[in-house]
MARBAMI-92907 format. One line per 4 residues: number of its first residue (from 0); their letters; for each residue x, y, z of N, C-alpha, C, O. Coordinates in steps of 0.001 Angstrom, whole numbers, plus 500000, padded with zeros to 6 digits. Example, Ala and Ser with C-alpha at 12.3 -4.5 7.8 and 13.67 -1.06 7.14 Angstrom:
residues 2
0> as> 513190:494310:507800:512300:495500:507800:513200:496700:507800:514236:496681:508465; 512850:497750:507080:513670:498940:507140:512900:500030:507870:513409:501138:508039
This chain:
residues 218
0> msae> 576740:496623:457026:576162:497751:457763:576872:497856:459100:577133:496858:459773; 577181:499107:459470:577903:499318:460721:577006:499060:461909:575783:498999:461780; 577624:498911:463068:576868:498670:464308:575976:499844:464624:574862:499673:465118; 576476:501066:464333:575667:502256:464618:574421:502282:463749:573347:502658:464221
4> gtta> 574545:501890:462484:573391:501866:461589:572358:500863:462016:571158:501125:461946; 572819:499711:462461:571887:498674:462924:571115:499142:464136:569910:498912:464240; 571811:499806:465065:571161:500306:466289:570123:501363:465960:569032:501367:466531; 570458:502260:465041:569525:503326:464655:568285:502756:464000:567173:503235:464221
8> qaet> 568492:501708:463176:567340:501087:462505:566414:500423:463521:565191:500513:463412; 567009:499758:464506:566195:499101:465541:565422:500128:466358:564266:499907:466719; 566079:501265:466648:565414:502318:467435:564260:502918:466646:563225:503264:467216; 564437:503042:465335:563379:503589:464487:562162:502675:464490:561026:503141:464570
12> krlk> 562407:501360:464402:561296:500409:464434:560562:500453:465769:559340:500313:465810; 561320:500651:466886:560689:500640:468213:559813:501863:468409:558777:501779:469068; 560210:502999:467848:559477:504246:468021:558416:504456:466958:557685:505445:467005; 558319:503555:466011:557346:503704:464937:555926:503645:465489:555613:502766:466292
16> rpgw> 555048:504585:465062:553650:504622:465516:552950:503312:465154:553036:502852:464015; 552244:502702:466143:551557:501427:465851:550458:501604:464813:549765:502621:464806; 550301:500640:463957:549259:500687:462940:547934:500162:463458:547843:499711:464600; 546891:500219:462611:545556:499770:463015:545511:498281:463318:544627:497817:464038
20> rdpr> 546447:497543:462780:546454:496101:463009:547254:495710:464250:547367:494530:464581; 547794:496690:464915:548571:496404:466125:547645:495857:467212:546685:496534:467581; 547900:494654:467739:547018:494047:468759:546834:494931:469983:545756:494962:470577; 547889:495649:470360:547775:496503:471545:546760:497621:471330:546004:497965:472239
24> liig> 546749:498178:470135:545800:499246:469837:544370:498716:469806:543451:499362:470311; 544186:497545:469212:542845:496945:469134:542307:496641:470525:541149:496931:470824; 543153:496054:471381:542726:495731:472749:542376:497002:473516:541398:497038:474262; 543180:498037:473328:542913:499309:474003:541584:499909:473585:540828:500400:474424
28> lllv> 541293:499870:472277:540024:500399:471784:538839:499605:472333:537811:500179:472694; 538990:498287:472393:537905:497449:472925:537637:497769:474391:536483:497802:474820; 538684:498001:475150:538515:498347:476562:537795:499681:476722:536948:499825:477603; 538123:500647:475886:537465:501955:475944:535986:501831:475594:535131:502398:476274
32> vasi> 535689:501083:474525:534295:500892:474110:533499:500190:475201:532370:500582:475494; 534078:499154:475806:533383:498420:476865:533118:499312:478067:532061:499233:478692; 534083:500156:478383:533916:501066:479520:532794:502062:479268:531975:502317:480152; 532754:502626:478064:531700:503588:477718:530332:502915:477739:529367:503477:478256
36> agvv> 530252:501709:477177:528977:500984:477151:528494:500685:478565:527299:500765:478847; 529420:500343:479449:529039:500066:480832:528487:501285:481528:527493:501193:482249; 529120:502433:481322:528647:503678:481936:527277:504057:481395:526389:504433:482160; 527098:503960:480079:525810:504292:479470:524716:503367:479993:523610:503815:480297
40> glvt> 525024:502079:480098:524040:501129:480609:523654:501421:482040:522481:501316:482402; 524627:501788:482863:524353:502105:484264:523475:503339:484386:522518:503348:485160; 523793:504380:483627:522999:505611:483670:521575:505349:483194:520616:505857:483775; 521443:504553:482133:520111:504228:481614:519285:503474:482646:518097:503746:482823
44> aldr> 519918:502528:483324:519208:501746:484338:518763:502621:485500:517664:502455:486029; 519628:503560:485895:519283:504439:487016:518168:505407:486648:517381:505809:487505; 518100:505778:485382:517084:506736:484940:515762:506072:484585:514771:506775:484387; 515707:504752:484497:514486:504065:484088:513450:504126:485203:513756:503825:486357
48> tvsv> 512254:504508:484868:511174:504601:485848:509966:503805:485367:509846:503479:484186; 509075:503500:486307:507817:502844:485976:506685:503628:486619:506893:504351:487594; 505494:503482:486070:504313:504173:486585:503593:503268:487577:503242:502134:487253; 503376:503777:488789:502641:503028:489810:501572:503938:490404:501585:505152:490199
52> yaak> 500646:503330:491142:499550:504087:491739:499904:504559:493146:500584:503871:493908; 499411:505769:493465:499464:506303:494826:498044:506684:495230:497219:507010:494377; 497762:506645:496521:496422:506964:497015:496204:508476:497039:497024:509212:497588; 495103:508941:496448:494764:510363:496515:494328:510743:497927:494721:511785:498450
56> ddlt> 493523:509894:498527:493056:510070:499899:493307:508770:500658:493703:507764:500069; 493075:508799:501962:493236:507580:502751:492362:506465:502183:491185:506677:501890; 492940:505288:502031:492184:504105:501614:491980:503234:502843:492947:502791:503465; 490733:502991:503190:490433:502209:504382:490158:500755:504022:489765:500441:502898
60> vger> 490368:499891:504976:490167:498460:504760:488721:498180:504367:487786:498632:505028; 488553:497434:503290:487218:497097:502815:486646:498088:501823:485620:497816:501200; 487294:499235:501664:486785:500270:500754:486947:499841:499301:487987:499314:498907; 485898:500076:498510:485972:499781:497081:486854:500839:496412:486737:502028:496709
64> isvd> 487729:500406:495517:488710:501302:494903:488527:501332:493393:488317:500298:492759; 488608:502534:492827:488633:502700:491374:489810:503606:491026:490469:504147:491914; 490068:503767:489728:491191:504613:489315:490978:506065:489722:491939:506829:489809; 489727:506455:489974:489454:507822:490414:490005:508085:491810:490203:509240:492188
68> dlsv> 490255:507031:492576:490787:507174:493932:492310:507196:493953:492923:507333:495012; 492921:507058:492765:494368:506897:492691:494993:507925:491765:494332:508449:490869; 496253:508208:491981:497026:509054:491077:498228:508254:490580:498671:507309:491232; 498742:508641:489427:499867:507927:488824:501159:508686:489116:501246:509891:488877
72> vevr> 502149:507984:489628:503453:508591:489899:504538:507742:489252:504370:506540:489045; 505655:508393:488937:506793:507699:488343:507819:507403:489437:508185:508293:490205; 508273:506176:489504:509284:505798:490492:510449:505125:489789:510276:504473:488760; 511624:505289:490349:512810:504651:489780:512782:503151:490047:512342:502699:491105
76> vdgi> 513246:502412:489095:513244:500957:489210:514522:500513:489916:515624:500751:489422; 514376:499882:491049:515534:499327:491738:515192:497972:492346:515674:497612:493420; 514343:497224:491627:513994:495892:492084:512772:495827:492966:512451:494764:493499; 512068:496966:493137:510905:496965:494029:509605:497230:493276:508548:497358:493894
80> edly> 509671:497314:491954:508468:497664:491204:507351:496642:491377:506173:496990:491288; 507710:495389:491622:506690:494350:491790:505965:494456:493126:504957:493782:493341; 506469:495294:494021:505846:495436:495339:504664:496392:495316:503894:496447:496275; 504510:497151:494224:503460:498159:494153:502547:497908:492951:502896:497177:492023
84> vsas> 501377:498532:492995:500380:498326:491945:500773:499133:490712:500863:500359:490771; 501006:498453:489609:501414:499116:488377:500235:499849:487743:499127:499319:487663; 500496:501078:487295:499451:501864:486643:499147:501344:485245:498150:501740:484641; 499990:500468:484728:499747:499900:483398:498790:498716:483448:498307:498258:482412
88> dplk> 498516:498220:484655:497584:497101:484810:496214:497628:485229:496113:498298:486257; 495158:497346:484465:493822:497848:484827:493323:497231:486125:493542:496049:486391; 492639:498059:486941:492053:497544:488176:490810:496720:487849:489989:497122:487024; 490680:495584:488492:489506:494749:488281:488295:495354:488984:488422:496013:490016
92> sgtr> 487128:495118:488410:485895:495586:489032:485727:494928:490394:485946:493727:490546; 485337:495722:491379:485132:495188:492720:486378:495164:493574:486368:494610:494673; 487466:495765:493078:488702:495801:493857:488492:496577:495153:487884:497648:495156; 489001:496028:496247:488881:496676:497554:490246:496734:498233:491166:495988:497896
96> asaf> 490344:497644:499198:491572:497748:499984:491579:496668:501057:490594:496492:501774; 492671:495956:501164:492808:494935:502206:493739:495399:503317:493982:494671:504279; 494259:496618:503180:495104:497219:504207:494939:498731:504125:494605:499268:503069; 495171:499406:505223:495035:500858:505254:496220:501497:504533:497371:501142:504784
100> vkag> 495929:502448:503630:496962:503168:502887:496721:504662:503066:495636:505154:502755; 497716:505385:503563:497566:506818:503785:497606:507584:502463:498201:507134:501483; 496961:508745:502460:496959:509597:501270:498394:509945:500883:499209:510314:501729; 498689:509819:499581:500012:510145:499084:500973:508977:499052:502014:509053:498399
104> elvp> 500647:507897:499743:501531:506735:499758:501342:505887:498501:500252:505829:497933; 502429:505229:498079:502311:504259:496993:501448:503100:497469:501498:502715:498637; 500660:502551:496561:499735:501477:496927:500447:500128:496806:500777:499713:495696; 500690:499437:497921:501342:498128:497854:500454:497109:497144:499230:497155:497263
108> arai> 501068:496201:496415:500299:495167:495711:499492:494320:496688:498405:493848:496353; 500020:494128:497890:499322:493310:498889:498130:494032:499501:497334:493421:500213; 497998:495352:499224:496957:496147:499887:495647:496180:499121:494689:496799:499583; 495573:495529:497957:494315:495500:497221:493985:494066:496837:494864:493284:496474
112> vgtd> 492718:493741:496924:492238:492407:496559:490880:492549:495893:490204:493569:496022; 490499:491493:495176:489163:491486:494587:488094:491420:495665:487058:492079:495578; 488363:490619:496673:487493:490540:497845:488392:490453:499063:489579:490152:498942; 487827:490717:500246:488624:490631:501458:489165:489215:501605:488419:488245:501473
116> qqgr> 490467:489095:501879:491116:487790:501926:490556:486892:503021:490657:485668:502933; 489967:487489:504049:489399:486699:505136:487890:486530:504991:487229:486003:505886; 487348:486980:503857:485919:486831:503625:485058:487771:504445:483866:487522:504629; 485653:488853:504941:484889:489789:505771:484147:490809:504917:484511:491069:503770
120> kpvs> 483099:491382:505504:482298:492395:504822:482187:493623:505718:482059:493488:506935; 482234:494826:505130:482091:496032:505946:480633:496273:506317:479756:496249:505453; 480375:496506:507600:479028:496791:508093:479071:498103:508865:479922:498300:509733; 478143:498999:508538:478075:500291:509214:477368:500138:510556:476258:499610:510626
124> vpva> 478020:500605:511619:477476:500474:512977:477460:501849:513642:478520:502379:513973; 476274:502438:513845:476203:503729:514534:476360:503543:516042:475763:502646:516637; 477168:504401:516644:477401:504342:518086:477060:505703:518678:477644:506714:518289; 476123:505733:519609:475723:506995:520230:476822:507486:521170:477481:506699:521850
128> gais> 476998:508802:521191:477975:509379:522109:479398:509240:521612:479648:508834:520477; 480332:509591:522500:481750:509585:522141:482327:508177:522241:481821:507330:522977; 483387:507952:521491:484110:506683:521566:485542:506968:522005:485977:508120:522007; 486257:505941:522370:487640:506095:522814:488517:506661:521702:488366:506298:520535
132> nais> 489433:507554:522073:490372:508102:521095:491313:507036:520545:491952:507236:519512; 491394:505912:521235:492275:504832:520779:491700:504096:519577:492421:503386:518876; 490410:504263:519340:489760:503561:518228:490033:504309:516929:489688:505483:516798; 490647:503633:515982:490986:504249:514702:490983:503185:513619:490866:501992:513897
136> vggh> 491112:503638:512385:491126:502714:511247:492285:501729:511387:493418:502121:511666; 491988:500465:511194:492998:499430:511323:493071:498836:512713:493700:497798:512921; 492416:499506:513683:492382:498992:515044:491294:497943:515216:490588:497609:514265; 491165:497434:516417:490189:496377:516696:489342:496735:517907:489807:497398:518834
140> vdvw> 488098:496289:517885:487174:496572:518984:486354:495329:519318:486161:494442:518486; 485878:495293:520565:484831:494356:520957:483508:495101:520874:483441:496286:521200; 482463:494421:520444:481142:495046:520316:480211:494455:521372:480040:493239:521464; 479612:495349:522170:478658:494954:523207:477276:495458:522828:477133:496546:522269
144> saap> 476264:494665:523134:474888:495022:522783:473983:494861:524007:474044:493858:524718; 473140:495880:524235:472131:495819:525302:470765:495950:524652:470431:497008:524118; 469975:494890:524693:468665:494884:524034:467661:495711:524830:467764:495808:526053; 466677:496315:524130:465625:497064:524842:464889:496150:525825:464648:494976:525546
148> agtg> 464538:496719:526985:463827:495941:528013:462577:496700:528424:462658:497732:529091; 461421:496185:528021:460160:496824:528391:459973:498148:527682:460413:498330:526546; 459318:499068:528362:459019:500376:527783:460025:501411:528275:460779:501182:529221; 460006:502548:527603:460901:503625:528008:462334:503354:527591:462610:502554:526697
152> nnfs> 463233:504047:528269:464648:503957:527928:465345:502915:528798:466353:503197:529446; 464794:501722:528798:465344:500641:529612:465996:499589:528721:465489:499257:527649; 467120:499079:529182:467858:498078:528407:468291:496942:529322:468501:497123:530521; 468414:495795:528731:468893:494632:529475:470400:494746:529683:471040:495657:529159
156> dper> 470955:493824:530444:472402:493835:530661:473128:493618:529334:472722:492783:528526; 474203:494373:529117:474930:494238:527842:475621:492887:527719:476072:492304:528705; 475689:492411:526493:476390:491171:526183:477384:491434:525053:477109:492202:524132; 478525:490792:525142:479506:490944:524068:479101:490039:522906:478997:488821:523053
160> iler> 478874:490661:521749:478424:489888:520589:479526:489692:519549:479454:488771:518736; 480542:490551:519568:481665:490408:518637:482968:490674:519381:483030:491531:520262; 484002:489932:519017:485306:490122:519642:486363:490447:518588:486458:489798:517546; 487137:491457:518891:488317:491786:518091:488021:491914:516599:488680:491286:515771
164> veva> 487039:492720:516271:486733:492976:514860:487495:494219:514416:487718:495143:515199; 487884:494223:513164:488710:495324:512654:487858:496510:512224:486772:496347:511667; 488373:497710:512495:487699:498951:512119:488178:499369:510731:489376:499553:510513; 487237:499518:509791:487591:499895:508425:487451:501390:508183:488148:501944:507332
168> avsd> 486565:502048:508914:486356:503487:508729:485702:504065:509977:484971:503380:510692; 485985:505344:510221:485406:506066:511358:484925:507422:510862:485682:508146:510216; 483676:507774:511153:483149:509081:510746:482120:509555:511764:481505:508755:512469; 481946:510866:511825:480967:511445:512745:479566:511349:512159:479383:511424:510944
172> iqsg> 478580:511183:513035:477176:511247:512627:476713:512684:512843:476700:513177:513970; 476340:513340:511772:475964:514747:511855:474546:514897:512381:473637:514173:511975; 474369:515859:513300:473029:516164:513807:472394:517244:512947:473040:517796:512056; 471134:517544:513214:470430:518540:512406:470844:519966:512678:470403:520876:511976
176> fggt> 471683:520189:513681:472080:521550:514041:473562:521804:513773:474158:522705:514364; 474141:521026:512902:475536:521230:512535:476524:520564:513466:477731:520636:513236; 476040:519920:514511:476923:519220:515432:476989:517747:515111:476619:517323:514016; 477460:516968:516062:477533:515521:515889:476728:514834:516983:476668:515300:518121
180> sgtn> 476115:513724:516617:475282:513002:517577:475816:511604:517855:475141:510788:518483; 477012:511333:517393:477596:510020:517609:478654:509716:516568:479104:510601:515840; 479039:508474:516506:480099:508041:515594:479625:506843:514790:478985:505933:515317; 479949:506861:513519:479626:505724:512660:480906:504938:512385:481887:505490:511886
184> lell> 480890:503668:512708:482034:502798:512464:481699:501797:511370:480593:501259:511323; 482661:501554:510496:482540:500439:509555:483400:499314:510102:484618:499449:510222; 482756:498205:510432:483449:497059:510998:483491:495920:509991:482518:495683:509276; 484596:495230:509934:484744:494095:509024:484366:492821:509764:485032:492419:510718
188> vtdd> 483286:492193:509310:482773:491009:510006:482629:489844:509028:482428:490039:507829; 482734:488652:509557:482579:487444:508746:481103:487067:508657:480265:487629:509363; 480798:486121:507794:479410:485660:507661:478882:485081:508973:477703:485232:509290; 479746:484427:509726:479317:483845:511001:478992:484922:512036:478188:484698:512941
192> elpa> 479617:486082:511898:479403:487161:512866:478227:488060:512499:477708:488792:513342; 477813:487999:511242:476756:488894:510769:475433:488768:511529:474881:489800:511913; 474890:487572:511769:473570:487477:512403:473471:488211:513736:472496:488924:513975; 474458:488048:514601:474407:488701:515912:474430:490216:515772:473690:490916:516463
196> llga> 475276:490725:514879:475380:492172:514711:474133:492745:514052:473591:493747:514516; 473677:492115:512975:472490:492623:512284:471250:492519:513167:470367:493374:513101; 471182:491481:513989:470059:491350:514911:470035:492469:515930:468974:493013:516239; 471205:492816:516456:471287:493905:517428:470898:495236:516796:470226:496052:517427
200> land> 471313:495456:515564:470965:496705:514879:469477:496751:514558:468864:497817:514612; 468897:495613:514227:467485:495573:513830:466544:495831:515002:465478:496416:514815; 466922:495403:516213:466007:495590:517353:466355:496811:518200:465926:496940:519347; 467154:497714:517596:467496:498986:518259:468211:498785:519586:467992:499534:520538
204> skit> 469052:497787:519644:469856:497593:520851:470847:498746:521008:471226:499395:520033; 471248:498980:522228:472257:500001:522495:473627:499378:522251:474014:498415:522913; 474352:499943:521291:475641:499383:520889:476777:500161:521555:476794:501391:521542; 477710:499435:522125:478913:500028:522708:480127:499295:522153:480131:498068:522058
208> vvyt> 481153:500050:521790:482382:499427:521291:483512:499714:522268:483625:500816:522805; 484338:498715:522485:485451:498825:523428:486744:498499:522699:486881:497438:522091; 487688:499429:522770:488970:499219:522102:489692:498012:522685:489713:497812:523900; 490286:497210:521801:491088:496076:522253:492350:496011:521413:492290:496100:520187
212> avgg> 493477:495858:522060:494756:495813:521358:495011:494413:520843:494938:493437:521591; 495312:494325:519554:495608:493030:518934:496874:493186:518118:496885:493929:517137; 497931:492509:518498:499175:492541:517727:499699:493941:517556:500116:494579:518523; 499681:494447:516272:500252:495742:515939:499439:496913:516435:499868:498053:516259
216> de> 498253:496689:517063:497467:497807:517553:498129:498485:518733:497858:499656:518998; 498992:497781:519450:499565:498330:520659:500606:499373:520322:501209:499957:521223
């Protein structure tokens, strides 16, 4: 065979279309498949959502919560699903809010407990007249009590009976003429604090609350 024939034969072999058994073709196909699978997996992960609870209305500290107080929303999963209350998990009877949650916000898992983590109980305390605008849900107050003294509208010197108790709820006391006659506060108190407060309420003492800044209240 001439040199020209040998060269032409070699060129023909080099330009020949690779067959299915060609390692280069197999490796190329595997790379394409892996790339497609990676893209599909990424898109699927980004589109995956979970159902969690959001507050329909403001949830105040100590408030009993049921599913009627919550709405279900879908959120994308990005490693934070464990931080919120899953709608797939039933709420236990007696569940209460342990932190204030605004209406529309997702409910953090730390914001609900079976009972208050500090063993506190909400007690309704009526306060005559206006209170400081600084007093709000989640804030803290000192409670002062002035016991009745003799007859008429006389009271003894006020004494501080509670210090730095947390406010769970604030609402107006409605009068018979469509106005307001004071403010009703729900205060979270411990068993040790209950006797002094309940005693003051039972003997019609004049109750005054004074705003006090504690930590995040400022």
